[in-house]
Backbone bond lengths (Angstrom), bond angles and torsions (degrees), N, CA, C in turn:
res aa  C-N    CA-C-N  psi(-1)  N-CA   C-N-CA  omega(-1)  CA-C   N-CA-C  phi
1 M - - - 1.447 - - 1.522 108.08 -
2 T 1.306 116.45 140.88 1.469 120.24 -178.20 1.532 111.10 -73.23
3 P 1.314 115.91 152.10 1.480 118.69 174.35 1.509 112.68 -56.65
4 E 1.336 116.16 -35.85 1.468 120.62 -179.71 1.529 111.45 -63.89
5 K 1.324 116.45 -41.14 1.457 120.71 179.73 1.541 110.24 -66.76
6 L 1.324 116.30 -42.68 1.454 120.14 177.57 1.547 111.78 -60.85
7 Q 1.328 114.93 -43.50 1.478 119.80 178.49 1.510 110.56 -63.98
8 S 1.326 117.23 -37.62 1.473 120.75 177.55 1.532 110.92 -60.42
9 I 1.306 116.66 -43.31 1.475 120.77 177.48 1.527 109.51 -61.93
10 A 1.313 116.44 -44.35 1.483 120.30 -179.44 1.527 111.21 -61.46
11 F 1.326 116.64 -43.35 1.470 119.09 -179.21 1.544 110.73 -65.96
12 K 1.339 116.55 -38.00 1.473 120.06 175.09 1.516 110.03 -62.67
13 W 1.337 117.47 -39.15 1.450 122.61 177.91 1.519 110.52 -59.34
14 F 1.338 117.10 -50.59 1.482 121.06 -179.50 1.527 110.84 -62.39
15 E 1.322 117.06 -43.97 1.475 120.17 -179.37 1.523 110.68 -62.11
16 S 1.321 117.37 -47.13 1.471 120.92 179.85 1.524 111.04 -62.86
17 F 1.311 116.63 -43.63 1.465 120.32 -178.83 1.514 111.54 -63.29
18 N 1.330 116.48 -50.20 1.458 121.34 -176.58 1.524 112.37 -65.93
19 N 1.330 116.55 -29.52 1.475 120.21 177.78 1.524 112.49 -88.44
20 K 1.317 116.36 1.03 1.500 122.85 179.17 1.536 109.66 58.12
21 E 1.328 116.65 36.52 1.465 122.29 177.27 1.513 108.43 -92.95
22 L 1.316 114.10 83.74 1.450 121.44 -170.93 1.532 112.47 -59.22
23 E 1.293 118.16 -49.14 1.456 120.40 -177.02 1.524 111.77 -66.59
24 K 1.326 117.73 -36.05 1.460 120.95 175.87 1.531 109.49 -65.42
25 L 1.322 116.63 -41.44 1.476 121.06 176.74 1.530 110.25 -60.84
26 L 1.315 115.81 -48.88 1.484 119.50 -179.32 1.523 113.12 -63.63
27 S 1.330 116.97 -27.22 1.477 119.60 179.98 1.513 112.17 -66.49
28 L 1.331 117.56 -16.55 1.450 121.76 177.38 1.511 112.72 -80.04
29 Y 1.331 116.80 -11.97 1.472 123.22 -173.88 1.525 112.07 -102.96
30 D 1.330 114.64 146.70 1.448 123.27 168.76 1.540 109.18 -65.75
31 D 1.312 117.75 150.46 1.464 120.73 -179.58 1.511 113.46 -56.89
32 D 1.342 116.65 -32.00 1.469 121.55 -176.89 1.526 113.37 -105.65
33 A 1.333 116.66 22.26 1.462 121.02 -176.18 1.538 111.69 -59.71
34 E 1.306 114.54 150.85 1.466 122.49 175.50 1.518 109.95 -112.54
35 H 1.331 116.94 144.71 1.443 122.17 179.62 1.529 109.30 -136.06
36 F 1.331 115.52 127.76 1.472 121.63 177.66 1.522 108.79 -116.40
37 S 1.324 116.93 136.01 1.463 121.76 177.57 1.509 110.13 -155.00
38 P 1.337 117.14 134.70 1.465 120.38 174.29 1.543 111.67 -60.13
39 K 1.326 118.21 -33.82 1.468 120.96 177.54 1.529 110.40 -63.32
40 L 1.293 116.09 -38.66 1.468 121.56 177.05 1.508 110.59 -61.42
41 K 1.324 115.61 -45.52 1.462 120.27 178.44 1.533 111.87 -62.98
42 L 1.312 115.96 -37.50 1.472 120.27 179.43 1.535 111.42 -68.21
43 R 1.309 117.76 -45.08 1.462 121.71 -176.49 1.549 112.74 -80.60
44 H 1.343 115.37 -30.00 1.474 120.10 -179.00 1.528 109.34 -134.92
45 P 1.346 117.77 75.52 1.453 121.75 -176.20 1.522 115.21 -52.43
46 E 1.324 116.19 -30.35 1.475 120.31 -178.05 1.553 112.04 -63.00
47 T 1.339 117.51 -19.11 1.450 121.52 -179.86 1.507 112.87 -84.17
48 N 1.337 117.03 -16.23 1.445 123.96 -172.65 1.533 110.02 56.32
49 G 1.338 117.06 25.47 1.453 122.94 175.55 1.518 114.84 88.04
50 L 1.338 118.12 4.24 1.470 121.55 -175.58 1.523 112.07 -124.28
51 V 1.335 115.87 128.95 1.467 120.10 171.24 1.521 108.36 -123.32
52 K 1.332 114.40 154.71 1.466 120.54 -177.63 1.529 109.23 -131.32
53 G 1.341 114.19 136.37 1.440 119.92 174.62 1.528 113.89 92.94
54 K 1.340 115.90 152.76 1.455 120.78 -176.37 1.507 113.72 -61.40
55 Q 1.323 118.01 -36.65 1.462 119.18 -178.86 1.513 111.63 -63.19
56 A 1.326 116.64 -42.34 1.466 120.45 177.49 1.535 111.46 -65.11
57 L 1.333 116.09 -38.68 1.464 120.15 176.33 1.530 109.57 -64.85
58 R 1.312 117.53 -43.96 1.454 122.19 179.56 1.542 110.46 -56.94
59 E 1.320 117.43 -47.13 1.458 121.69 -179.48 1.526 111.17 -64.56
60 W 1.325 117.56 -41.49 1.448 121.96 -178.53 1.529 110.59 -64.66
61 W 1.323 117.18 -49.98 1.451 119.78 -176.39 1.509 112.91 -74.80
62 Q 1.329 119.19 -33.98 1.449 120.57 176.20 1.531 109.67 -61.71
63 D 1.323 116.21 -42.06 1.458 120.34 175.68 1.530 111.14 -59.69
64 A 1.316 116.79 -44.80 1.481 120.32 179.68 1.521 110.70 -63.77
65 F 1.340 117.76 -44.59 1.449 119.53 179.43 1.539 112.50 -62.77
66 N 1.333 115.81 -37.87 1.465 120.05 177.99 1.526 113.17 -68.01
67 R 1.341 115.88 -43.15 1.451 120.62 -178.66 1.515 114.58 -74.50
68 L 1.356 115.80 -31.56 1.462 120.93 -171.57 1.535 110.56 -128.27
69 P 1.336 117.64 72.40 1.466 119.88 -175.80 1.513 114.09 -61.98
70 S 1.346 117.62 -23.69 1.465 119.55 179.18 1.537 113.65 -91.56
71 L 1.332 117.36 3.75 1.460 122.01 -178.87 1.526 110.27 -54.80
72 N 1.352 115.72 128.56 1.447 120.91 179.55 1.500 110.19 -147.27
73 Y 1.334 116.05 141.46 1.447 122.12 177.30 1.518 109.36 -114.66
74 K 1.326 115.93 138.09 1.473 121.55 176.72 1.523 108.05 -124.29
75 V 1.327 114.73 116.62 1.464 120.38 -178.56 1.515 109.98 -67.52
76 T 1.337 115.09 135.69 1.461 120.67 176.22 1.531 110.68 -114.96
77 S 1.324 118.13 -24.64 1.466 121.01 -179.07 1.509 110.99 -161.46
78 L 1.326 115.64 139.92 1.483 121.46 173.47 1.523 107.40 -129.58
79 T 1.320 116.07 132.05 1.460 121.52 176.94 1.526 107.80 -131.14
80 A 1.333 115.90 116.14 1.482 120.95 -178.22 1.516 109.15 -102.68
81 N 1.339 114.94 140.22 1.469 120.41 179.07 1.532 109.09 -155.98
82 G 1.315 116.51 117.44 1.452 120.12 177.70 1.498 112.16 64.74
83 D 1.338 116.20 -114.15 1.457 121.11 179.46 1.525 111.60 -110.46
84 R 1.356 117.00 21.13 1.467 121.34 -177.37 1.502 110.32 -129.41
85 I 1.343 113.57 150.63 1.452 119.64 169.19 1.517 108.82 -129.43
86 F 1.301 115.65 128.66 1.474 122.99 -179.83 1.503 106.88 -99.04
87 M 1.335 117.73 120.70 1.453 122.06 -176.36 1.528 109.27 -115.03
88 E 1.306 116.18 132.95 1.455 121.40 170.81 1.537 106.49 -114.23
89 Y 1.336 115.31 136.00 1.457 117.97 -179.07 1.515 111.02 -156.52
90 T 1.327 115.21 163.70 1.449 120.26 175.24 1.515 108.63 -101.95
91 R 1.313 115.39 143.84 1.470 122.83 177.04 1.515 107.68 -110.08
92 T 1.320 115.25 123.80 1.461 119.07 175.43 1.504 109.23 -121.02
93 V 1.333 114.57 139.44 1.451 124.82 176.28 1.517 106.29 -140.83
94 E 1.289 117.58 130.19 1.466 121.01 179.47 1.516 110.47 -54.20
95 G 1.356 116.25 129.06 1.458 121.79 178.82 1.503 114.60 85.57
96 E 1.337 118.54 -0.58 1.451 122.38 176.82 1.504 111.55 -120.15
97 E 1.312 116.16 157.71 1.446 122.16 176.77 1.529 109.59 -70.40
98 E 1.319 117.43 141.46 1.450 121.52 176.38 1.527 109.59 -59.32
99 M 1.331 116.07 142.82 1.459 121.19 -177.45 1.539 108.56 -124.90
100 F 1.327 115.26 137.40 1.470 121.21 176.66 1.508 108.71 -95.74
101 I 1.321 116.53 129.87 1.464 122.46 -173.30 1.522 110.59 -128.79
102 A 1.296 115.80 146.56 1.455 123.77 169.62 1.525 107.72 -120.87
103 E 1.319 116.66 139.66 1.472 119.70 179.22 1.518 108.00 -143.44
104 V 1.325 115.68 140.79 1.452 122.00 177.56 1.528 106.97 -113.69
105 L 1.334 115.64 128.84 1.462 121.67 173.16 1.541 108.35 -108.86
106 N 1.305 116.92 128.41 1.464 122.61 171.50 1.509 107.49 -97.84
107 I 1.339 116.77 128.89 1.441 122.09 -175.22 1.525 110.25 -118.02
108 R 1.320 114.96 136.37 1.454 121.33 174.02 1.521 107.61 -138.75
109 E 1.322 117.26 128.31 1.464 123.49 178.74 1.527 110.01 50.74
110 D 1.326 115.65 47.49 1.487 124.22 176.45 1.512 115.00 66.15
111 K 1.313 118.59 14.45 1.463 122.31 177.89 1.524 110.44 -123.81
112 I 1.322 116.21 145.90 1.467 121.26 175.60 1.530 107.83 -75.51
113 V 1.318 116.99 120.80 1.468 120.47 179.08 1.524 112.66 -102.10
114 A 1.338 114.79 -18.53 1.479 119.52 177.98 1.520 108.72 -156.37
115 S 1.304 115.58 144.18 1.487 121.33 173.00 1.520 108.38 -138.86
116 R 1.313 114.82 138.71 1.468 121.78 -178.48 1.517 108.60 -132.28
117 V 1.328 115.85 125.39 1.469 121.77 -177.71 1.516 108.74 -104.97
118 Y 1.329 115.84 140.25 1.457 122.47 178.65 1.530 109.02 -133.40
119 H 1.310 116.66 131.62 1.458 121.30 172.98 1.502 110.14 -159.78
120 G 1.309 115.81 164.11 1.458 121.20 -177.16 1.486 112.22 -94.74
């Protein structure tokens, strides 16, 4: 996959997320996609930070959108390589300190099959 195609998927991801367009966001994912996040592990320890499938993603993000209406991501760097795109961005939420985040998306046949979030 070309770097331009990977970047296009990443920009659609940011746009969908920031606009809270859940179904548009989910349309970027494979039906069996996996998502890992330290925030997920913190809020739902039973998951050990990992959810699988669109329904689990839908529940996770809908909860985030409901709890954090001011949640916004601003991309600072995108690096595409092979079937992966490495995204660096800032997370802002009203009343919280800005957070720097890195996330890797694995892409297969134009769909995100795995995403992994890293932050301190």
